[in-house]
Backbone bond lengths (Angstrom), bond angles and torsions (degrees), N, CA, C in turn:
res aa  C-N    CA-C-N  psi(-1)  N-CA   C-N-CA  omega(-1)  CA-C   N-CA-C  phi
1 M - - - 1.437 - - 1.524 109.23 -
2 A 1.326 116.44 140.45 1.472 119.74 -172.41 1.519 111.53 -112.76
3 D 1.342 119.04 12.96 1.481 119.15 -179.81 1.517 109.00 -77.10
4 T 1.329 114.80 164.95 1.478 121.46 -177.06 1.501 110.85 -84.15
5 V 1.367 113.47 129.84 1.456 118.06 179.71 1.509 110.90 -96.94
6 F 1.327 118.11 -33.13 1.488 117.74 167.71 1.483 111.36 -151.13
7 T 1.328 115.47 154.00 1.474 123.57 -172.91 1.529 108.34 -128.96
8 I 1.320 114.49 138.61 1.466 121.36 172.79 1.516 106.07 -114.45
9 D 1.293 118.94 129.98 1.461 121.72 -176.46 1.514 110.57 -130.63
10 G 1.329 117.58 108.60 1.440 122.25 172.71 1.506 113.29 66.97
11 L 1.337 119.14 30.17 1.470 121.92 -175.60 1.519 110.05 -70.33
12 T 1.346 113.55 128.38 1.456 120.01 -179.21 1.517 109.14 -134.95
13 V 1.355 116.48 133.52 1.434 122.10 179.22 1.548 107.65 -132.56
14 T 1.327 116.68 124.64 1.454 119.55 -178.84 1.547 108.96 -122.85
15 F 1.307 115.47 149.45 1.453 124.24 170.81 1.520 108.19 -121.65
16 G 1.350 115.90 95.89 1.461 119.52 -174.28 1.533 107.17 68.81
17 E 1.301 116.04 -124.76 1.487 121.40 -179.75 1.537 112.13 -90.59
18 F 1.335 117.92 -5.38 1.420 122.40 -178.06 1.533 112.11 -90.58
19 C 1.320 115.94 122.79 1.482 119.72 -179.82 1.545 108.43 -98.52
20 A 1.352 113.19 105.25 1.456 120.52 -176.79 1.550 112.65 -78.37
21 V 1.378 115.16 -38.92 1.453 120.30 175.39 1.539 104.82 -126.61
22 D 1.307 115.10 124.39 1.474 120.01 -166.77 1.562 109.96 -119.24
23 D 1.318 116.97 92.74 1.457 123.09 173.10 1.524 112.69 54.94
24 V 1.365 114.75 50.70 1.441 120.20 -177.09 1.553 110.64 -84.68
25 S 1.331 116.08 127.97 1.451 121.85 173.69 1.519 109.10 -126.79
26 L 1.297 116.68 133.91 1.490 120.49 175.19 1.499 110.42 -163.04
27 K 1.305 116.00 162.00 1.420 122.88 178.03 1.506 109.33 -124.22
28 V 1.346 117.23 143.81 1.443 123.44 179.75 1.524 109.48 -114.45
29 R 1.310 116.97 122.32 1.446 121.41 -179.09 1.538 111.53 -74.10
30 R 1.308 117.14 138.88 1.432 120.68 174.84 1.553 110.21 -60.71
31 G 1.317 117.27 131.90 1.435 121.68 179.17 1.503 116.37 82.51
32 S 1.313 117.00 4.51 1.478 121.15 177.85 1.484 114.33 -87.26
33 I 1.321 117.42 163.03 1.456 122.28 166.25 1.539 103.69 -117.82
34 T 1.337 116.19 102.06 1.438 122.68 -176.61 1.535 108.55 -94.21
35 G 1.313 116.36 130.11 1.457 121.30 176.21 1.497 111.80 -97.53
36 L 1.307 117.63 129.29 1.466 122.48 178.28 1.504 108.43 -112.67
37 I 1.336 116.48 114.01 1.468 121.26 -176.22 1.484 110.34 -122.70
38 G 1.335 114.95 171.10 1.455 121.81 179.79 1.498 109.85 152.36
39 P 1.341 118.34 157.00 1.465 121.19 179.33 1.506 113.12 -63.44
40 N 1.301 118.10 163.94 1.478 120.79 173.77 1.513 110.53 -55.65
41 G 1.333 116.03 134.97 1.456 120.14 -179.65 1.504 113.06 87.57
42 A 1.357 118.84 6.27 1.446 120.98 -176.83 1.537 112.41 -75.99
43 G 1.323 116.25 -16.66 1.460 120.10 179.02 1.500 114.93 106.98
44 K 1.346 117.30 12.12 1.492 121.14 -174.86 1.528 111.41 -65.17
45 T 1.312 117.32 -54.42 1.468 119.02 -178.72 1.498 112.15 -67.30
46 T 1.314 118.09 -35.43 1.468 120.21 175.88 1.519 110.34 -62.41
47 L 1.318 117.26 -37.80 1.500 120.61 176.41 1.530 108.81 -62.23
48 F 1.357 117.94 -47.35 1.450 120.81 176.77 1.527 110.49 -55.31
49 N 1.338 117.45 -46.49 1.447 121.73 -177.39 1.522 111.37 -62.08
50 A 1.332 117.42 -35.89 1.456 120.79 179.79 1.525 109.88 -74.88
51 I 1.297 118.13 -34.34 1.466 121.13 177.45 1.527 111.18 -66.38
52 T 1.328 116.40 -42.57 1.484 121.63 -170.35 1.496 113.04 -95.10
53 G 1.315 119.72 8.53 1.476 120.34 173.55 1.495 115.25 86.13
54 N 1.355 118.38 4.73 1.456 121.51 176.53 1.518 111.25 -76.72
55 L 1.341 117.09 -20.56 1.460 125.02 175.16 1.505 108.18 -135.31
56 S 1.312 116.48 149.46 1.494 119.34 174.64 1.520 107.98 -98.35
57 P 1.305 118.09 121.69 1.482 119.20 177.42 1.501 112.67 -66.83
58 D 1.332 115.32 153.36 1.454 121.18 176.46 1.531 109.39 -74.86
59 R 1.297 115.79 -38.12 1.483 121.01 -179.97 1.507 108.19 -146.99
60 G 1.348 115.23 164.49 1.438 121.03 174.57 1.504 113.09 98.75
61 T 1.303 115.35 172.28 1.463 121.51 -175.30 1.540 110.65 -135.57
62 V 1.329 114.69 152.32 1.445 123.23 172.49 1.539 105.91 -121.15
63 T 1.324 117.21 126.66 1.423 122.03 -178.78 1.537 109.61 -120.31
64 L 1.322 117.66 125.70 1.428 123.34 -177.74 1.532 109.83 -116.23
65 N 1.322 116.36 115.77 1.465 120.53 -178.28 1.526 111.69 50.00
66 G 1.325 114.87 43.71 1.437 119.57 176.52 1.515 116.70 83.75
67 K 1.362 117.35 -3.90 1.440 122.05 -178.28 1.542 109.33 -107.37
68 Q 1.312 116.78 133.61 1.456 121.08 179.58 1.512 107.85 -76.45
69 V 1.358 118.15 120.28 1.434 120.72 -173.37 1.543 111.35 -123.90
70 T 1.313 117.14 13.58 1.462 120.00 -175.93 1.505 113.42 -52.32
71 G 1.319 116.19 126.17 1.473 120.01 174.73 1.522 116.10 80.83
72 L 1.329 117.21 -1.11 1.493 117.36 177.41 1.519 108.84 -66.36
73 P 1.348 117.68 146.97 1.476 119.97 -178.74 1.513 110.60 -67.69
74 P 1.376 115.80 158.66 1.463 120.12 -176.47 1.500 114.82 -55.65
75 D 1.353 118.26 -36.37 1.461 119.11 -176.27 1.534 110.50 -69.03
76 R 1.325 117.34 -35.76 1.463 120.28 175.59 1.535 111.85 -64.24
77 L 1.303 114.78 -42.91 1.483 120.70 -179.55 1.530 109.84 -67.18
78 F 1.347 116.43 -38.60 1.447 120.88 177.54 1.527 110.31 -61.25
79 A 1.315 115.55 -41.45 1.482 119.24 179.48 1.521 110.31 -69.34
80 M 1.320 118.39 -22.15 1.465 121.93 178.05 1.500 113.96 -91.01
81 G 1.356 115.62 2.17 1.470 119.17 174.36 1.522 116.85 102.70
82 L 1.335 117.00 16.57 1.451 120.01 178.23 1.535 109.06 -117.16
83 G 1.327 116.32 113.70 1.484 122.04 -179.40 1.496 110.52 -117.78
84 R 1.339 117.51 159.92 1.466 120.50 -178.88 1.555 108.59 -151.09
85 T 1.306 113.46 153.66 1.466 119.61 169.65 1.517 107.66 -113.51
86 F 1.330 114.28 168.34 1.455 120.84 -176.61 1.542 111.95 -113.15
87 Q 1.301 114.81 155.91 1.462 120.64 -178.42 1.543 110.17 -60.22
88 I 1.300 118.48 -38.98 1.461 125.37 179.37 1.523 107.58 -113.29
89 P 1.328 118.90 107.72 1.476 120.68 -179.74 1.518 110.96 -62.22
90 R 1.310 117.48 142.78 1.463 121.63 177.60 1.516 110.19 -132.18
91 P 1.328 119.13 70.52 1.427 121.19 179.58 1.551 110.11 -73.14
92 F 1.328 115.70 163.01 1.457 119.99 173.11 1.558 105.89 -75.69
93 A 1.328 115.74 100.58 1.431 121.25 -163.05 1.523 114.23 -61.30
94 R 1.344 116.44 -35.20 1.482 118.56 -175.57 1.517 111.39 -86.54
95 M 1.298 116.88 -11.89 1.474 118.83 176.74 1.546 109.69 -86.81
96 S 1.313 115.44 156.86 1.494 118.36 -179.97 1.496 110.40 -70.75
97 V 1.307 115.20 163.40 1.460 123.07 173.60 1.521 109.33 -55.00
98 L 1.307 119.12 -45.85 1.473 123.00 179.60 1.507 110.67 -62.39
99 E 1.322 117.20 -46.14 1.515 119.93 -179.93 1.529 110.51 -61.69
100 N 1.314 118.15 -37.98 1.473 120.39 178.65 1.535 110.19 -61.05
101 V 1.339 116.53 -40.14 1.455 118.38 -179.44 1.524 111.79 -74.16
102 M 1.331 116.53 -34.35 1.446 120.15 -179.12 1.556 111.56 -69.77
103 L 1.303 118.38 -20.98 1.456 120.85 178.63 1.544 112.54 -73.42
104 A 1.313 116.65 -19.09 1.470 119.98 -168.51 1.506 115.02 -66.60
105 P 1.361 121.71 -42.26 1.462 119.36 -176.56 1.509 112.90 -59.27
106 L 1.322 115.90 139.21 1.496 123.18 -177.27 1.535 109.54 -80.12
107 A 1.317 113.97 159.85 1.430 123.50 170.02 1.544 114.21 55.14
108 Q 1.322 115.63 42.13 1.453 117.77 177.52 1.550 110.06 -72.68
109 I 1.329 114.95 142.68 1.445 121.22 -176.76 1.542 111.74 -57.18
110 G 1.322 114.69 -40.49 1.474 120.56 -176.72 1.525 113.08 -67.63
111 E 1.359 116.64 -14.36 1.443 119.38 178.99 1.543 113.07 -83.61
112 R 1.346 115.86 -12.08 1.471 119.01 177.39 1.524 109.48 -76.60
113 L 1.308 114.62 149.17 1.436 120.93 -176.14 1.549 111.78 -56.58
114 T 1.320 114.43 -39.86 1.489 118.99 -176.91 1.534 112.16 -95.29
115 G 1.321 117.03 -5.47 1.448 119.35 -173.12 1.529 115.39 -55.36
116 P 1.332 119.38 -53.42 1.443 119.85 -178.08 1.539 114.13 -63.24
117 F 1.339 116.08 -20.05 1.475 119.31 -174.47 1.535 111.45 -96.55
118 L 1.350 115.32 -42.92 1.469 118.89 -175.70 1.500 113.94 -101.12
119 S 1.322 118.09 -11.35 1.500 119.93 -176.91 1.526 108.60 -136.41
120 A 1.305 118.27 45.35 1.471 121.14 -174.71 1.535 111.16 -62.76
121 R 1.327 116.64 -39.55 1.479 118.78 -178.34 1.520 109.53 -67.41
122 A 1.339 116.76 -42.96 1.449 119.78 179.03 1.531 111.90 -65.89
123 V 1.315 116.87 -35.99 1.480 119.83 176.16 1.510 110.24 -62.12
124 R 1.315 117.21 -46.36 1.504 118.86 179.20 1.539 112.45 -63.21
125 A 1.326 116.53 -39.84 1.454 119.94 -178.71 1.543 109.68 -66.59
126 Q 1.340 116.49 -43.47 1.456 119.42 -179.93 1.521 110.12 -66.69
127 E 1.324 118.03 -41.02 1.452 120.73 -179.44 1.533 110.01 -61.85
128 K 1.302 116.90 -37.13 1.483 119.92 178.42 1.527 110.68 -64.33
129 E 1.330 115.50 -42.67 1.465 120.49 178.91 1.544 109.56 -63.66
130 I 1.301 116.73 -43.79 1.461 120.40 -177.23 1.538 108.90 -66.78
131 R 1.311 118.51 -38.64 1.464 121.84 179.04 1.536 110.00 -62.27
132 V 1.331 117.20 -44.12 1.473 120.49 178.97 1.540 109.98 -61.52
133 R 1.334 115.42 -47.35 1.435 119.31 179.96 1.555 110.48 -62.84
134 A 1.324 118.69 -42.89 1.460 122.33 179.56 1.512 111.38 -60.26
135 M 1.325 117.22 -40.67 1.460 119.26 178.38 1.519 110.78 -67.34
136 E 1.308 118.33 -36.67 1.452 120.57 175.94 1.543 110.41 -62.10
137 V 1.319 117.36 -42.98 1.459 120.59 179.17 1.537 109.86 -64.92
138 L 1.325 117.32 -45.25 1.446 120.06 179.14 1.500 112.49 -60.22
139 E 1.362 116.05 -40.72 1.469 119.76 175.83 1.521 111.25 -60.03
140 F 1.318 117.07 -43.75 1.458 122.04 177.66 1.509 111.19 -60.41
141 M 1.325 118.00 -39.42 1.443 123.41 -178.19 1.516 113.24 -87.00
142 T 1.307 117.69 7.57 1.468 124.22 -179.80 1.517 113.25 64.53
143 L 1.312 117.03 23.78 1.480 120.17 -175.97 1.528 112.93 -107.49
144 S 1.326 118.13 1.54 1.455 120.14 -175.30 1.516 114.09 -59.12
145 P 1.382 119.09 -34.32 1.465 117.90 177.04 1.525 113.83 -63.98
146 L 1.336 117.65 -17.80 1.434 124.76 -178.55 1.504 112.73 -100.97
147 A 1.343 119.33 8.54 1.460 122.35 -172.05 1.508 112.86 -53.47
148 D 1.338 118.39 -38.15 1.468 120.94 -175.60 1.510 114.11 -97.11
149 H 1.366 116.50 4.01 1.449 120.46 178.94 1.530 109.66 -79.04
150 P 1.324 119.27 146.10 1.454 121.64 171.35 1.536 109.55 -58.68
151 A 1.311 117.36 132.74 1.462 119.13 -176.31 1.516 111.67 -65.67
152 G 1.333 119.37 -24.37 1.462 121.56 178.25 1.499 113.20 -75.89
153 K 1.334 118.44 -6.31 1.452 121.87 -177.90 1.514 113.47 -105.21
154 I 1.296 120.20 -2.45 1.475 122.19 177.69 1.530 109.63 -85.45
155 S 1.320 115.30 166.51 1.484 118.16 -178.23 1.511 112.35 -72.04
156 G 1.328 113.94 166.79 1.481 118.44 178.52 1.524 113.28 -61.81
157 G 1.329 116.08 -38.03 1.461 120.42 176.31 1.501 112.09 -64.04
158 Q 1.338 115.90 -42.03 1.467 119.45 179.07 1.531 110.29 -66.80
159 M 1.327 117.00 -33.32 1.468 118.10 175.03 1.508 113.42 -63.80
160 K 1.371 116.35 -33.30 1.472 119.95 175.23 1.531 110.22 -64.69
161 L 1.362 116.01 -40.36 1.456 118.88 175.56 1.552 112.25 -64.73
162 L 1.340 114.03 -37.06 1.484 120.13 178.93 1.529 109.96 -64.33
163 E 1.345 116.39 -41.61 1.455 120.26 178.29 1.528 110.76 -56.47
164 L 1.336 116.71 -46.18 1.463 120.25 179.89 1.515 109.74 -67.80
165 A 1.348 117.91 -36.36 1.487 119.36 179.27 1.539 109.65 -61.69
166 R 1.338 117.98 -42.21 1.448 119.04 -179.84 1.498 111.18 -62.42
167 V 1.356 116.33 -41.79 1.484 120.12 177.15 1.519 111.14 -58.74
168 L 1.339 115.96 -42.12 1.467 120.35 -173.79 1.558 110.62 -66.38
169 M 1.308 117.39 -22.11 1.483 118.16 177.95 1.515 112.92 -62.36
170 G 1.330 116.79 -21.48 1.479 121.53 177.04 1.525 112.46 -90.37
171 D 1.344 117.94 -2.02 1.438 123.82 -177.46 1.514 112.60 47.73
172 P 1.330 118.09 52.83 1.459 120.36 -176.89 1.517 113.03 -69.65
173 E 1.297 116.38 152.83 1.472 122.43 173.60 1.511 111.65 -79.78
174 I 1.353 115.05 -34.95 1.470 120.70 -176.29 1.509 107.69 -126.41
175 I 1.365 115.14 132.93 1.452 120.22 -178.81 1.534 109.48 -125.97
176 L 1.314 116.18 123.82 1.454 122.43 178.09 1.557 106.69 -101.87
177 L 1.357 116.73 122.48 1.445 123.46 -178.84 1.516 108.82 -111.73
178 D 1.328 116.22 126.29 1.456 121.20 -180.00 1.545 108.93 -103.97
179 E 1.340 115.66 100.79 1.469 122.90 179.94 1.524 112.19 52.90
180 P 1.310 118.74 58.67 1.472 121.21 -177.81 1.509 113.03 -64.32
181 A 1.336 118.91 -29.11 1.470 120.18 -175.84 1.509 113.12 -93.14
182 A 1.317 118.34 -4.32 1.496 120.36 -175.86 1.529 110.14 -67.92
183 G 1.313 115.43 126.49 1.458 122.42 178.14 1.545 113.51 74.15
184 V 1.299 117.28 13.21 1.470 121.57 -176.86 1.536 108.97 -101.44
185 N 1.295 117.80 131.70 1.468 119.27 179.39 1.520 110.13 -65.44
186 P 1.319 116.08 156.84 1.502 119.30 -174.93 1.509 115.65 -54.46
187 T 1.331 117.34 -35.30 1.451 119.61 -179.31 1.518 112.59 -67.12
188 L 1.354 115.52 -47.72 1.468 119.66 176.92 1.497 111.93 -68.64
189 A 1.342 117.76 -33.51 1.456 119.31 176.15 1.518 111.62 -63.54
190 G 1.339 115.27 -37.75 1.496 119.55 176.47 1.528 110.37 -63.51
191 T 1.342 115.76 -42.35 1.455 119.48 178.80 1.509 109.99 -62.30
192 L 1.326 117.80 -44.17 1.484 121.87 179.21 1.483 111.09 -58.93
193 I 1.349 117.14 -46.93 1.463 121.30 179.66 1.534 110.27 -59.93
194 E 1.331 116.95 -44.28 1.474 119.45 178.04 1.516 112.31 -59.49
195 R 1.317 116.15 -41.00 1.456 119.06 179.95 1.523 111.66 -68.54
196 I 1.296 117.12 -39.22 1.481 120.09 175.21 1.511 110.61 -58.54
197 E 1.322 116.18 -46.58 1.442 119.82 -178.63 1.505 112.48 -67.04
198 D 1.342 117.21 -38.01 1.463 120.79 175.89 1.531 110.22 -61.17
199 L 1.323 115.51 -46.58 1.477 120.24 -178.64 1.520 111.08 -66.67
200 N 1.336 117.50 -36.10 1.432 120.38 175.66 1.524 112.14 -63.67
201 Q 1.335 116.67 -37.90 1.465 121.44 177.09 1.531 110.42 -65.71
202 Q 1.333 116.43 -26.86 1.443 120.43 176.50 1.540 113.56 -82.89
203 G 1.296 114.96 0.03 1.495 119.28 175.07 1.511 114.96 107.23
204 K 1.365 119.88 1.25 1.412 120.37 177.73 1.526 112.06 -73.82
205 T 1.305 115.86 141.56 1.494 122.65 176.20 1.514 108.89 -100.23
206 F 1.337 117.28 136.42 1.455 121.68 -179.14 1.533 111.50 -123.50
207 V 1.320 114.52 142.83 1.469 120.98 163.88 1.544 104.72 -124.04
208 I 1.330 116.52 125.85 1.437 121.87 -169.63 1.501 110.79 -125.47
209 I 1.343 116.99 120.84 1.461 121.79 167.13 1.518 107.44 -85.94
210 E 1.353 116.68 127.86 1.465 117.98 -179.79 1.514 108.53 -158.94
211 H 1.372 114.47 142.63 1.448 119.38 176.36 1.532 111.75 -97.83
212 D 1.341 116.62 -9.81 1.465 121.25 177.12 1.531 107.93 -76.45
213 M 1.358 114.96 102.23 1.442 119.45 -174.84 1.532 112.96 -67.53
214 D 1.321 116.35 -30.61 1.484 119.32 175.47 1.503 110.55 -61.52
215 F 1.343 115.63 -45.08 1.467 122.39 177.92 1.535 109.28 -58.93
216 I 1.340 116.88 -48.30 1.464 120.92 -175.46 1.547 110.35 -65.98
217 M 1.327 116.55 -46.72 1.455 119.73 -173.76 1.542 112.15 -69.95
218 R 1.309 116.79 -29.50 1.460 119.11 -177.64 1.522 113.95 -85.06
219 H 1.326 116.42 -25.42 1.452 119.43 -166.42 1.538 115.03 -123.86
220 C 1.303 118.58 -8.31 1.470 119.56 -173.34 1.535 111.13 -115.74
221 D 1.330 115.65 140.98 1.424 124.08 173.45 1.541 107.45 -162.40
222 P 1.351 115.29 112.81 1.482 129.22 9.02 1.511 111.34 -86.07
223 I 1.334 113.34 176.40 1.461 123.44 172.39 1.527 106.60 -114.91
224 I 1.365 113.26 131.28 1.487 119.23 177.43 1.521 107.26 -119.19
225 A 1.318 117.95 133.96 1.442 120.89 178.54 1.536 110.57 -116.24
226 L 1.344 114.21 135.04 1.467 121.98 174.74 1.525 109.52 -109.18
227 A 1.313 115.31 146.51 1.468 120.82 171.27 1.507 106.07 -150.16
228 Q 1.341 114.83 129.33 1.477 121.96 -177.97 1.530 111.64 49.94
229 G 1.329 114.64 41.87 1.480 121.28 175.90 1.476 117.52 78.81
230 K 1.340 117.09 0.32 1.462 120.49 -179.26 1.507 112.25 -115.52
231 V 1.341 116.82 151.50 1.452 121.89 172.50 1.525 108.10 -74.33
232 V 1.361 116.91 120.45 1.450 120.24 -179.52 1.541 111.40 -112.09
233 F 1.343 116.02 -8.67 1.452 118.29 178.33 1.519 109.73 -160.62
234 E 1.349 114.99 144.54 1.450 121.36 170.90 1.500 108.34 -149.85
235 G 1.353 116.67 123.45 1.428 119.60 -177.60 1.497 111.43 175.47
236 T 1.332 117.45 -164.73 1.449 124.02 -179.11 1.536 110.53 -85.03
237 A 1.336 114.07 170.22 1.485 118.83 176.52 1.509 112.48 -59.68
238 V 1.337 116.04 -42.17 1.478 121.24 178.04 1.516 111.00 -59.88
239 E 1.340 115.60 -45.55 1.468 119.33 178.84 1.522 112.03 -65.72
240 A 1.363 115.35 -37.31 1.470 118.24 178.63 1.471 112.60 -61.68
241 Q 1.329 117.65 -36.90 1.465 121.03 -175.71 1.519 113.60 -79.35
242 S 1.329 115.78 -5.97 1.456 120.28 175.20 1.531 111.76 -113.95
243 N 1.330 116.35 3.78 1.448 120.90 -177.78 1.550 108.90 -82.54
244 P 1.318 118.34 120.16 1.472 119.25 -175.29 1.524 113.47 -64.11
245 I 1.319 118.28 -33.05 1.478 119.33 178.53 1.509 111.99 -63.49
246 L 1.333 117.09 -45.49 1.457 120.05 179.45 1.513 112.06 -71.89
247 L 1.352 117.93 -39.34 1.446 119.15 179.01 1.501 112.53 -63.18
248 D 1.322 117.82 -38.77 1.460 120.38 -177.51 1.531 112.39 -80.50
249 A 1.329 116.66 -37.99 1.466 120.66 -170.42 1.500 114.24 -98.28
250 Y 1.325 118.08 -21.46 1.460 117.46 -171.95 1.507 114.50 -139.15
251 L 1.329 118.54 -55.98 1.491 119.24 -175.28 1.484 112.40 -71.06
252 G 1.358 117.28 -42.40 1.447 119.68 176.92 1.508 112.99 83.78
253 A 1.323 117.82 -40.39 1.467 121.79 -177.25 1.528 108.84 -157.53
254 R 1.300 115.48 161.72 1.453 121.19 -178.86 1.521 110.33 -67.15
255 V 1.355 115.31 139.28 1.490 122.15 174.97 1.523 105.43 -118.17
256 D 1.302 117.58 115.30 1.443 120.15 -177.12 1.503 111.57 -67.97
257 A 1.338 115.01 129.79 1.471 120.16 -179.84 1.495 111.33 -87.70
């Protein structure tokens, strides 16, 4: 399907006199894997933060499936089908990998003040369902052998997989990934790419910040480039590799797709 799943219109984020995101407008197609590239300091992560409610934009709007969601908090957006990972994973280090994933679903009965006292049976039943679902997600992400390991003791690449596993517990329609392959060994990076493609085939839409140009050129369409907070390019991998602005300022040389 080629319809638009979310739209950003004139989004602007400033810090004092510094404009980190400068009047950015773009549309993301449903079912696409959109690559977001640009040099360090281009405004990519700030744009993600403004989209997902971690920052309030100074101007502009974010529209999700036709609904204006600008400035809504991350939990509201997660409930509406928008999930994201972070450049630096921050799991609950002393909790197990499984427990980290089981925490992700929103509005659990046991989180209510009266839940454990007035709804103990319902709490246990829901926890059992969540555990089964969490193990399914860990199996999909190749992390099930580590289910009982402390999350702080797994590798950095495995933490990236865990980040995505936690997001998947909410069954989001759109997933924003911030440098998922950074610091990940080639084997785990290959696993991550396979899972992204599997999920995309299931209908998930992705927007991915990544500096690995091989990753971007082989797996993303369209590709959007930011520089100094502005969109300077939007097109296919083939078009990106022949664009003089990107070749001179960022890519440096052709990357075969």
